[in-house]
C-alpha positions as CSV (number, residue, x, y, z in Angstrom):
1,M,-19.5,1.4,-19.8
2,E,-19.8,-1.1,-17.0
3,I,-17.2,-3.5,-15.6
4,R,-18.0,-6.6,-13.6
5,D,-15.9,-6.9,-10.5
6,P,-15.9,-10.0,-8.2
7,I,-15.8,-7.8,-5.1
8,H,-18.0,-4.8,-5.8
9,G,-20.2,-6.1,-8.6
10,P,-21.0,-3.8,-11.5
11,I,-18.7,-0.7,-11.7
12,A,-20.0,2.2,-13.8
13,V,-17.3,3.9,-15.8
14,S,-17.5,7.3,-17.4
15,A,-16.4,8.0,-21.0
16,A,-13.3,9.9,-19.7
17,E,-12.5,7.1,-17.3
18,Q,-12.8,4.5,-20.1
19,V,-10.3,6.3,-22.2
20,L,-7.8,6.3,-19.3
21,I,-8.5,2.7,-18.4
22,E,-7.8,1.6,-22.0
23,S,-4.5,3.6,-22.2
24,P,-1.2,1.7,-21.9
25,Y,-0.5,3.4,-18.5
26,L,-3.4,1.7,-16.8
27,Q,-3.2,-1.5,-18.9
28,R,0.4,-2.1,-17.7
29,L,-1.1,-2.8,-14.3
30,R,-2.7,-6.0,-15.7
31,N,0.9,-7.3,-15.7
32,I,1.7,-6.4,-12.1
33,K,0.7,-8.9,-9.5
34,Q,-1.0,-7.2,-6.5
35,L,0.6,-9.6,-4.0
36,G,3.9,-10.4,-5.6
37,F,5.1,-13.8,-4.5
38,S,2.1,-14.4,-2.2
39,E,0.4,-16.5,-4.9
40,L,3.1,-19.2,-4.3
41,T,1.6,-19.6,-0.9
42,F,-2.0,-18.6,-1.7
43,P,-2.6,-19.8,-5.2
44,G,-5.7,-17.8,-5.7
45,G,-3.8,-14.5,-5.0
46,S,-2.9,-13.9,-8.6
47,H,-4.9,-10.8,-9.1
48,S,-3.4,-7.6,-10.5
49,R,-3.0,-4.0,-9.6
50,F,-5.3,-3.2,-12.5
51,L,-8.2,-4.9,-10.8
52,H,-7.4,-3.2,-7.5
53,S,-7.2,0.2,-9.1
54,L,-10.7,-0.2,-10.6
55,G,-12.1,-1.2,-7.2
56,A,-10.4,1.8,-5.5
57,M,-11.9,4.2,-8.1
58,H,-15.4,2.7,-7.4
59,L,-15.1,3.0,-3.7
60,A,-13.8,6.6,-4.1
61,G,-17.1,7.6,-5.7
62,L,-19.2,6.0,-3.0
63,A,-17.0,7.5,-0.2
64,F,-17.2,11.0,-1.8
65,D,-21.0,10.7,-2.0
66,A,-21.3,9.7,1.7
67,A,-18.8,12.2,3.1
68,L,-20.4,15.2,1.2
69,R,-24.1,14.4,1.4
70,D,-26.3,17.2,2.8
71,T,-24.1,19.9,1.3
72,P,-26.5,22.3,-0.4
73,W,-23.6,24.8,-0.8
74,L,-21.9,22.4,-3.3
75,A,-23.4,23.0,-6.8
76,N,-24.0,20.0,-9.1
77,A,-21.3,21.1,-11.6
78,E,-18.7,21.5,-8.8
79,R,-19.8,18.2,-7.2
80,A,-19.3,16.4,-10.5
81,R,-15.9,17.9,-11.1
82,L,-14.6,17.1,-7.6
83,R,-16.1,13.6,-7.6
84,Q,-14.4,12.8,-11.0
85,T,-11.1,14.2,-9.7
86,V,-11.1,11.9,-6.7
87,R,-12.2,8.9,-8.7
88,I,-9.3,9.4,-11.2
89,A,-6.8,9.9,-8.3
90,A,-7.9,6.6,-6.8
91,L,-7.7,4.9,-10.3
92,C,-4.2,6.2,-10.8
93,H,-2.7,5.9,-7.3
94,D,-0.7,2.7,-8.1
95,L,0.5,3.5,-11.6
96,G,4.2,3.4,-10.6
97,H,4.4,0.0,-9.1
98,P,7.4,-2.1,-10.3
99,P,7.3,-5.8,-11.1
100,L,5.7,-7.9,-8.4
101,S,4.7,-4.7,-6.6
102,H,6.7,-4.0,-3.5
103,S,9.2,-6.9,-4.1
104,S,11.1,-4.8,-6.6
105,E,11.1,-1.3,-5.1
106,V,14.9,-1.7,-4.5
107,L,15.4,-1.6,-8.3
108,L,14.1,2.0,-8.7
109,P,16.6,4.7,-9.4
110,S,16.9,7.8,-7.2
111,G,14.1,10.3,-7.2
112,S,16.6,12.9,-8.6
113,Q,16.7,10.9,-11.9
114,L,12.9,11.3,-12.5
115,C,11.3,14.3,-14.1
116,V,8.4,15.4,-12.0
117,P,7.3,19.0,-12.4
118,N,5.1,21.0,-10.0
119,L,6.7,19.7,-6.8
120,R,7.0,21.8,-3.7
121,R,10.4,20.1,-3.0
122,P,12.9,18.0,-5.0
123,L,12.5,14.2,-4.8
124,P,15.0,12.5,-2.5
125,G,18.3,11.4,-3.8
126,G,18.1,7.8,-2.5
127,H,16.0,5.0,-3.9
128,G,12.9,6.2,-5.6
129,S,9.5,4.7,-4.8
130,H,6.5,3.7,-6.8
131,E,4.8,6.9,-5.6
132,H,7.5,8.9,-7.3
133,Y,6.9,7.0,-10.6
134,T,3.1,7.5,-10.2
135,L,3.7,11.3,-10.0
136,Q,6.0,11.2,-13.0
137,F,3.3,9.3,-15.0
138,L,0.7,11.9,-14.0
139,L,2.8,15.0,-14.5
140,G,5.6,14.2,-16.9
141,S,4.6,11.5,-19.4
142,G,2.3,10.9,-22.3
143,L,-0.5,10.3,-19.8
144,T,-0.2,14.0,-18.8
145,E,-1.5,15.1,-22.2
146,L,-4.1,12.4,-22.3
147,L,-5.5,13.6,-19.0
148,R,-5.6,17.1,-20.2
149,R,-7.5,16.1,-23.3
150,V,-10.1,13.9,-21.7
151,L,-10.6,15.8,-18.4
152,G,-9.7,19.4,-19.4
153,P,-13.3,20.1,-20.5
154,Q,-14.4,19.4,-17.0
155,G,-11.8,21.8,-15.5
156,I,-9.6,19.0,-14.2
157,E,-5.8,19.2,-14.6
158,P,-3.2,16.5,-14.0
159,S,-1.8,18.5,-11.1
160,H,-5.2,18.4,-9.4
161,I,-5.2,14.6,-9.5
162,A,-1.6,14.3,-8.3
163,A,-2.2,16.8,-5.5
164,L,-4.8,14.4,-4.0
165,I,-2.2,11.6,-4.1
166,S,0.8,13.5,-2.7
167,E,0.9,16.7,-0.6
168,D,4.3,17.4,-2.3
169,V,2.5,18.4,-5.5
170,A,1.9,22.1,-5.9
171,C,-1.4,23.1,-7.6
172,D,-3.8,26.0,-7.6
173,G,-5.6,25.5,-4.3
174,A,-8.6,27.4,-5.7
175,V,-9.7,24.4,-7.6
176,F,-10.6,22.7,-4.2
177,Q,-12.1,25.9,-2.8
178,I,-15.9,26.3,-2.7
179,G,-16.8,29.7,-1.2
180,N,-14.9,29.8,2.1
181,R,-14.6,26.1,2.3
182,N,-11.5,24.1,1.2
183,L,-12.0,20.4,0.3
184,Q,-8.5,19.3,-0.6
185,R,-7.7,17.7,2.7
186,L,-10.9,15.7,2.8
187,L,-10.5,14.5,-0.8
188,S,-6.9,13.6,-0.1
189,S,-7.9,11.6,2.9
190,L,-10.3,9.5,0.7
191,V,-7.3,8.5,-1.5
192,S,-4.6,8.2,1.2
193,S,-5.2,8.2,4.9
194,E,-6.0,5.9,7.8
195,L,-9.5,5.4,6.3
196,D,-8.8,5.5,2.6
197,V,-10.4,3.6,-0.3
198,D,-7.1,2.1,-1.2
199,R,-6.9,0.1,2.0
200,M,-10.6,-0.7,1.9
201,D,-10.4,-2.3,-1.5
202,Y,-7.1,-4.2,-1.1
203,L,-8.1,-5.8,2.2
204,L,-11.4,-7.1,0.8
205,R,-9.8,-8.1,-2.5
206,D,-6.7,-9.7,-1.1
207,S,-8.8,-11.6,1.5
208,Y,-11.2,-12.8,-1.2
209,F,-8.5,-14.0,-3.6
210,T,-6.2,-15.6,-1.1
211,G,-9.1,-17.4,0.5
212,V,-8.6,-16.1,4.0
213,S,-11.1,-14.3,6.3
214,Y,-8.7,-11.9,8.0
215,G,-9.3,-8.9,5.7
216,K,-13.1,-8.9,5.8
217,F,-14.9,-6.0,7.4
218,D,-18.3,-4.2,6.9
219,V,-17.3,-1.8,4.1
220,D,-20.9,-0.8,3.4
221,W,-21.5,0.3,6.9
222,L,-18.2,2.1,7.2
223,I,-18.6,4.1,3.9
224,S,-22.3,4.9,4.6
225,H,-21.2,6.5,7.9
226,L,-18.5,8.8,6.5
227,C,-19.2,12.5,6.9
228,H,-17.1,15.7,7.1
229,F,-15.9,18.0,9.7
230,E,-15.5,21.7,9.0
231,A,-12.8,23.5,10.9
232,E,-13.0,27.1,11.9
233,D,-10.7,28.1,9.0
234,G,-13.0,26.5,6.5
235,T,-10.9,23.4,6.0
236,L,-13.0,20.2,5.5
237,H,-11.7,17.0,7.1
238,L,-12.9,13.5,6.6
239,G,-15.3,12.5,9.4
240,L,-16.8,9.3,10.7
241,E,-20.1,9.0,12.7
242,D,-19.5,7.3,16.0
243,R,-22.0,4.6,15.2
244,A,-19.4,3.1,12.9
245,I,-16.4,3.3,15.3
246,F,-16.5,-0.4,16.0
247,S,-16.5,-1.1,12.2
248,F,-13.5,1.1,12.0
249,D,-11.8,-0.9,14.8
250,D,-12.6,-4.1,12.8
251,F,-11.1,-2.5,9.7
252,L,-7.9,-1.6,11.5
253,L,-7.6,-5.1,13.0
254,S,-8.3,-6.7,9.6
255,R,-5.4,-4.8,8.1
256,H,-3.1,-5.7,11.0
257,H,-4.0,-9.4,10.8
258,M,-3.6,-9.5,7.0
259,F,0.0,-8.2,7.4
260,L,0.8,-10.8,9.9
261,M,-0.9,-13.7,8.3
262,V,-0.7,-13.0,4.6
263,Y,1.6,-10.1,3.6
264,F,4.4,-11.3,6.0
265,H,3.9,-15.0,5.4
266,K,7.2,-16.8,5.8
267,K,7.4,-18.2,2.3
268,S,6.5,-15.0,0.6
269,V,9.0,-13.0,2.6
270,C,11.7,-15.6,1.8
271,Y,11.1,-15.3,-1.9
272,D,11.1,-11.4,-1.6
273,H,14.6,-11.5,-0.1
274,M,15.9,-14.2,-2.5
275,L,14.9,-11.8,-5.3
276,R,16.8,-9.0,-3.5
277,R,19.9,-11.1,-3.3
278,F,19.6,-11.8,-7.0
279,Y,19.4,-8.0,-7.6
280,E,22.5,-7.5,-5.4
281,Q,24.3,-10.3,-7.3
282,W,23.4,-9.0,-10.7
283,P,22.5,-5.3,-10.4
284,Q,22.8,-4.6,-14.1
285,A,20.1,-7.3,-14.9
286,C,17.0,-5.4,-13.9
287,R,17.5,-1.7,-13.7
288,A,14.3,0.2,-13.8
289,P,14.2,2.8,-16.6
290,A,13.7,6.4,-15.4
291,D,11.9,7.2,-18.6
292,P,8.2,6.7,-18.1
293,E,7.5,5.4,-21.6
294,A,10.2,2.8,-21.3
295,Y,8.9,1.9,-17.8
296,L,5.7,0.7,-19.5
297,A,7.5,-2.5,-20.5
298,F,9.0,-3.0,-17.0
299,D,6.5,-5.5,-15.6
300,D,6.2,-9.0,-14.1
301,H,6.8,-10.6,-17.5
302,S,10.1,-8.7,-18.0
303,L,11.2,-9.8,-14.6
304,W,10.4,-13.5,-15.1
305,R,12.3,-13.4,-18.5
306,T,15.3,-12.0,-16.7
307,L,15.2,-14.6,-14.0
308,R,15.1,-17.4,-16.7
309,E,18.0,-15.8,-18.5
310,Y,20.2,-15.8,-15.4
311,A,19.0,-19.1,-13.8
312,G,22.1,-20.9,-15.1
313,I,24.5,-18.6,-13.4
314,S,22.5,-17.4,-10.3
315,S,21.4,-19.8,-7.6
316,W,19.0,-17.1,-6.4
317,A,17.2,-16.9,-9.8
318,A,17.2,-20.7,-10.1
319,G,15.8,-21.1,-6.6
320,I,12.9,-18.8,-7.4
321,L,12.1,-20.4,-10.7
322,Q,12.3,-23.9,-9.3
323,L,10.1,-22.9,-6.3
324,K,12.8,-23.9,-3.8
325,P,12.8,-21.3,-1.0
326,L,15.3,-21.4,1.8
327,K,14.5,-23.2,5.0
328,M,13.3,-21.1,7.9
329,M,15.3,-22.1,11.0
330,V,13.9,-19.7,13.6
331,E,11.2,-17.1,14.0
332,S,10.6,-14.6,16.8
333,A,7.6,-12.4,17.2
334,G,7.1,-9.6,19.6
335,P,8.5,-9.4,23.2
336,M,8.4,-13.2,23.7
337,G,10.5,-13.7,20.7
338,Q,13.4,-11.8,22.3
339,A,14.2,-15.1,24.1
340,E,15.3,-16.5,20.7
341,P,19.1,-16.1,20.2
342,I,18.7,-14.5,16.9
343,A,21.8,-12.2,17.1
344,A,24.0,-14.9,18.5
345,L,23.0,-17.3,15.7
346,V,23.7,-14.7,13.1
347,D,27.1,-14.1,14.5
348,R,27.9,-17.8,14.5
349,M,26.8,-18.3,10.9
350,R,28.8,-15.3,9.8
351,S,31.9,-16.6,11.6
352,E,31.4,-20.0,10.0
353,G,30.8,-18.6,6.5
354,V,27.2,-19.9,6.3
355,D,25.1,-18.0,3.8
356,H,21.7,-17.0,5.2
357,L,18.8,-14.5,5.2
358,H,18.2,-12.5,8.3
359,V,14.8,-10.9,7.7
360,T,12.9,-8.5,10.0
361,S,9.2,-7.6,9.2
362,K,7.5,-4.8,11.2
363,G,3.8,-4.6,11.4
364,A,2.1,-1.7,13.1
365,L,-1.6,-1.3,13.6
366,S,-1.6,2.3,12.5
367,K,0.7,5.1,11.2
368,Y,-0.5,7.1,14.2
369,H,2.3,5.4,16.1
370,A,4.8,7.3,14.0
371,G,2.9,10.6,14.8
372,E,1.8,11.1,11.2
373,G,-1.5,12.7,10.2
374,A,-3.2,12.1,13.5
375,A,-5.4,15.2,13.2
376,S,-6.7,14.6,9.7
377,I,-9.8,12.5,10.5
378,F,-12.5,13.2,13.1
379,V,-15.3,11.3,14.7
380,R,-18.7,12.8,15.2
381,K,-20.3,11.9,18.5
382,K,-24.0,12.8,18.5
383,P,-25.5,13.1,22.0
384,P,-29.3,12.7,22.6
385,V,-29.5,16.5,23.3
386,G,-27.4,19.3,22.0
387,A,-24.9,19.8,19.2
388,P,-22.5,17.0,18.1
389,R,-19.0,16.8,19.4
390,W,-16.0,16.1,17.2
391,L,-13.0,14.1,18.4
392,P,-9.7,13.3,16.6
393,L,-9.9,9.7,15.4
394,A,-7.1,8.6,17.7
395,E,-9.1,9.8,20.7
396,A,-12.3,8.1,19.7
397,T,-11.1,4.5,19.9
398,R,-8.9,2.8,22.4
399,L,-7.5,0.4,19.8
400,F,-4.5,2.7,19.1
401,Q,-3.3,2.5,22.7
402,R,-3.9,-1.3,22.9
403,Y,-1.7,-1.9,19.9
404,A,0.8,0.9,20.5
405,E,3.8,-1.5,20.0
406,Q,4.8,-2.8,16.6
407,T,4.7,-6.5,16.0
408,V,8.2,-7.4,14.9
409,L,8.8,-10.7,13.1
410,A,12.5,-11.7,13.0
411,R,13.4,-14.8,10.9
412,I,16.5,-16.6,9.8
413,Y,16.6,-18.7,6.6
414,V,19.4,-21.0,5.4
415,Q,20.1,-23.2,2.4
416,P,18.6,-26.7,3.0
417,A,22.1,-28.3,3.0
418,D,23.0,-26.1,6.0
419,A,19.9,-26.7,8.0
420,D,21.1,-29.6,10.2
421,Q,24.3,-27.8,11.1
422,V,22.6,-24.5,11.9
423,G,19.9,-26.4,13.8
424,S,22.5,-27.9,16.1
425,W,24.0,-24.4,16.8
426,L,20.5,-23.1,17.5
427,Q,19.9,-25.8,20.1
428,E,23.2,-25.0,21.8
429,L,22.4,-21.3,21.9
430,R,18.9,-22.0,23.3
431,A,20.4,-24.2,26.0
432,Q,22.5,-21.2,27.0
433,T,19.5,-18.8,27.2
434,P,18.7,-18.0,30.8
435,P,15.2,-19.3,31.9
436,Q,14.0,-15.8,32.9
437,A,14.6,-14.6,29.3
438,A,12.5,-17.3,28.0
439,Q,9.7,-16.0,30.2
440,G,10.0,-12.6,28.6
441,S,11.3,-10.9,31.8
């Protein structure tokens, strides 16, 4: 089977992959918008999580081939099994997304209400996440048996797939062991890391469909220069040849700029928080079912039906359906934005009883700033003479240091009827701001 994709062209699909793609668990993603409300700002951005999942699967196969070329110790049968495992993990990594993707994460029940076997530790008691639902689909639903039926003959179990998506999943590590080498960390990095196929696909895809250029980067060059680093204990890590480090820098910046210019667009963010206010107003209206089979019907269509049902009694639902976002009164970004009297304006509106949205969006170049996973990817520097040297990714580029601070966007939205009054308060508060603060000192 072959699927035509507007980003990657023809995508070859194995017989086992075709069975999974045609299952209701993958087909549900046709009804989940990849970018949530962003299509209201970028009309072309109406693509689905289903399309993205196919693209991630395709790139996973290419990345696997590049990272593990020149490995005579990897027999053809084992190579095929591991390649299929990582492709299925990439295909299934987004199964648990709620309606409108990230916009509805607040609807998810606590992780403790989900049934996910084979975990190293219990799921947290607070709000669950789409990752938790993904693990439940893989390990505790009808998909689990389907995976065993179509992939079992290849020696692939659902826990093997889930273990590449989440390190919290316990599985027999021997399935990733080839002789004295362990490939689990490398394969996991292809699915979820600073250099994973998920990000590669969604940046290219979201850029294409929204009609912007921020997310474009040289994916062919980047993937073709993937390699692997073998540690002394036999653990294989994802590697990148130093010839591609500038392409990696471009990849990082592309993601950073997509967040600032597309994912954090003022209108999309406003609709996200209007939806959250609707959920707070009517918490019983859109509860996400914990049962995975019932969750199959929990998609964008079900959410829009609910909004139409409540539009007569909820101004938030009506505002979304009528495409009437609140008016943004002020926006601050980064250190210079600290001159804006955000806190003082919020206090004034609260004291006057003016309803508003106070929204903060935080964009970081990299998760390395949080100290997570900094040693999982290495760069190979090949001198003219002598053996290659390996550096942790964070040491091979100066981009992490240049963008060490998060970009923080703080915004205030009000109902249009309150805009004039709030605008006058804002002007008064700005007049009281000391000149040196406006200069960022």
